[in-house]
N, C-alpha and C positions, 0 to 999 in steps of 0.2 A: 783771219784767213790768209793774211800775207805773212811773210817771214818776219818774226818779231825782232826788234832791235836788241832787246836784252831778254834774259831768262825770266825777268820779273813780269814780262808781258804775257807769258804763257799761263793759261788757267790751270788750276790744280785739278787735273782730270780725275784723280783717284778719290777726291773728296766730293765730286759732283754726283748728283742723283743719277743712277745708271740709265734710266730711260731718257733723261734729258741729254746725257752724254751721247747716247746712241743716236738721238735725233740730230744733234749738232754734227757729229761725225758723218752720218749718212748724207746730210744736206750739203756739207762742204765737198765730200767726195763726188757726189753727183754733179754739182756745179763745176768742179774742176775737170771732171771727165768730159762734160759737154763743151768746155772751153779748150779741150785737147791739151790740158796742162801736163798730162803724162808724157807727152812728146818732149817737153822742156824740163822735166823733173830730173833732179840729181839722183833720185832713188831708182835703182835698177829694177826693183819689184814693180814699180808703177810703169816703167817703160816696157817691160816684158809683158805685163798683163794687159796693156793697152787701156788702162783705166787707173784712176787714183786709188791707191792702196794704203794711204797713210793711216797709221795706227798710233795715236798719241799715248795710249796706255803702254804699248810695248817699247817704243823707242824714245819716248819723252820729248818729242818734237811737235811742232804744229801739225795739224791734220794735213794741210797742203804746204809743200815746201816751195811752191812757185808763187810769184807775185801775180795775183789774179786781177783782171780788170774790173771796173765798177759793175759792169753787166753781170759778171759771174757772182759778185757779192750779192746783188739783188736776186739773182737766181737761187743762191744758197738760202736767202731769207724765205723765199717762196717754198723751197723744199723743206726747210726747217718747220714752217707752219704746217705743212702737209704731214710731216712725220709726227709732229705733236698730236695732230688729229688722229692719226692711226694708233699711236700709243694710248691716247685717252679712250679710244673705242675698245681696247682690249678688255675683256671681262676680268682678267687677273689684276688689272690696274685699279679697278674701281674698289673703293673702300666702302664697307657697309656703314650706313648712316644710322644713328640712334633713332629709335621710334619716338615720336612725340607722346607725352603722357596726357 
C-alpha cells in the first residue's frame, strides 16, 4: 500500500484472480481516499477527482502512490474483508458443488 522500494515488491496484478484483484484495489482506494491521500498524490487524476484513482493494471504502479499511515492500512484491511464478502455473495461467483452419491 505504500510506495515500494523496487519493482520486485509489486504484485503481479495480471496473474491475480480478478475478483481478488478488484477487492484489493477497492480496499486501498477507499482507505486512501478517507485519508485524503489524493491531496498529496503525484497523480493528477487523483487530485482532480478528489479521490484515489490508482489503477495498477493500467499504469503498472502500486494502487496508492502516497505513503499511507498505519490507520489507513488497517482501514484497507477492513475494506478488503468487506469487499471479499460482497464478492463471495455474488451468485456468479459460486461454483456448483457435485452432488453426493
